[in-house]
C-alpha positions in Angstrom: 78.8 68.0 156.7 80.3 71.4 156.4 83.0 72.0 153.7 85.5 74.7 153.6 85.7 76.5 150.3 89.0 76.2 148.6 90.7 79.3 147.5 92.5 79.1 144.1 95.8 80.9 144.0 95.7 84.0 141.8 97.8 83.4 138.7 100.9 85.5 138.5 101.0 88.1 135.7 103.5 87.2 133.1 105.6 90.3 132.7 108.0 88.8 130.2 108.2 90.5 126.8 106.8 89.0 123.7 110.3 88.2 122.5 110.7 86.0 125.6 107.3 84.3 125.5 106.9 83.9 121.8 103.5 85.6 122.1 102.7 88.4 119.7 102.9 91.9 121.2 100.8 95.0 120.6 101.7 95.1 116.9 100.6 91.6 116.4 104.2 90.3 116.2 106.9 88.9 118.4 109.5 91.4 119.4 112.4 89.3 118.1 110.7 89.0 114.7 109.9 92.7 114.5 113.5 93.6 115.5 115.0 91.4 112.7 112.5 92.9 110.2 113.4 96.4 111.3 117.1 95.6 111.0 116.6 94.3 107.4 114.4 97.3 106.5 117.0 99.7 108.0 119.8 98.2 106.0 117.8 98.7 102.8 117.0 102.2 103.9 120.6 103.0 104.7 121.8 101.7 101.3 119.2 103.7 99.5 119.9 106.8 101.6 123.6 106.7 101.0 123.1 106.2 97.2 120.5 109.0 96.9 122.1 112.3 96.0 119.4 115.0 95.2 122.0 117.7 95.6 124.2 116.3 92.8 124.7 118.5 89.8 123.5 115.6 87.5 120.2 115.3 89.4 119.7 119.1 89.6 120.1 119.4 85.9 117.4 116.8 85.1 114.1 118.1 84.0 111.4 117.0 86.5 107.7 117.3 86.4 106.0 120.2 88.2 104.1 117.7 90.5 107.3 116.2 92.0 107.4 116.7 95.8 110.3 118.6 97.2 113.4 116.5 98.1 112.8 117.0 101.8 109.4 115.2 101.5 110.9 111.8 100.5 112.6 111.2 103.9 109.4 112.2 105.6 107.4 109.7 103.6 109.9 106.8 103.5 110.5 106.8 107.3 107.0 105.6 108.3 106.7 103.5 105.2 109.8 101.5 106.2 108.2 101.0 109.7 105.1 99.7 108.1 107.0 97.3 105.8 108.8 95.9 108.9 105.5 95.5 110.8 103.7 93.8 107.8 106.6 91.5 107.1 107.0 90.5 110.8 103.3 89.8 111.2 103.5 87.4 108.2 106.7 85.8 109.4 105.2 85.1 112.8 102.1 83.4 111.2 104.0 81.1 108.9 106.2 78.1 109.6 108.7 75.9 107.9 109.0 76.2 104.1 106.2 78.8 103.9 108.0 81.1 106.3 111.3 80.6 104.5 109.7 81.4 101.2 108.1 84.6 102.5 111.4 85.6 104.1 113.1 85.2 100.7 110.5 87.3 99.0 110.8 90.0 101.6 114.6 90.0 101.3 114.4 90.2 97.5 111.9 93.1 97.8 114.3 95.0 100.0 117.2 94.4 97.6 115.0 95.9 94.8 114.0 98.7 97.1 117.6 99.7 97.7 118.5 99.0 94.1 116.4 101.8 92.7 118.5 104.4 94.4 121.7 102.7 93.1 120.4 102.6 89.6 119.0 106.1 89.5 121.5 108.2 91.5 124.7 106.1 91.4 124.2 104.7 88.0 122.7 108.0 86.7 120.3 106.0 84.7 116.6 106.9 84.9 115.8 104.2 82.3 117.5 101.5 84.2 115.8 102.7 87.4 112.5 102.6 85.6 113.0 98.9 84.7 114.2 98.3 88.3 111.2 100.0 89.9 108.9 98.0 87.6 110.4 94.8 89.1 109.9 96.4 92.6 106.3 97.0 91.8 105.8 93.3 90.8 107.6 92.3 94.0 105.3 94.6 96.1 102.2 93.2 94.6 103.4 89.7 95.4 104.4 90.7 98.9 100.9 92.2 99.5 99.2 89.2 98.0 101.2 86.8 100.2 100.7 88.9 103.3 97.0 89.4 102.7 96.6 85.6 102.3 98.3 85.1 105.7 97.1 88.1 107.7 94.8 90.8 106.3 96.2 93.4 108.6 99.7 92.6 107.3 98.5 93.0 103.8 96.7 96.3 104.5 99.8 97.6 106.3 101.9 97.0 103.1 99.4 98.9 100.8 100.8 102.4 101.4 104.3 101.2 100.4 102.9 99.7 97.2 100.9 103.0 96.5 104.0 105.1 97.1 106.2 103.1 94.7 103.5 103.3 92.0 103.6 107.1 92.5 107.5 106.9 92.3 107.1 104.9 89.1 105.0 107.6 87.6 107.6 110.2 88.7 110.4 108.1 87.2 108.5 107.6 84.0 108.0 111.4 83.7 111.7 112.0 84.3 112.6 109.5 81.5 110.2 111.3 79.1 111.5 114.8 80.0 115.1 113.7 79.6 115.3 111.5 76.5 119.1 111.9 76.3 119.7 110.2 79.7 120.4 106.5 79.8 
């Protein structure tokens, strides 16, 4: 008996975006999660940017260490860092569910509030000492965020490390400014 081979239909390629399918995209995260994380990070960046006034007379009069980068460098450094923060957070959010996801989202939100709060304390409050206390809390939050991310997705934890390193550098810079300007609050 002769049988005719059956031909299986070729499956259609799914051209929907990761946001539509719920499947992580190239960055290991769903498009919708990444968009929300970028929006949150952008809000923190905007608040920090609006509060930061390096051209103010008060700031220009502060004594600063010789190793402080030029003011223009900060925007060049923070821009990719904010992108990395969003990617790292989105990867974790996409890998957690329920209460674990909600808890990480709350930690992430608190971290962004602390991030923006430094500029408010330092430049708007004109208080290097208050900013130093605030950035200390941000560092603790960063370590917790990296630890949480690393436990969920090592790539997400690794992506957050440059942010943590930069805020540690910023802490050293803030500490130096406090020491060089003992009369400032």
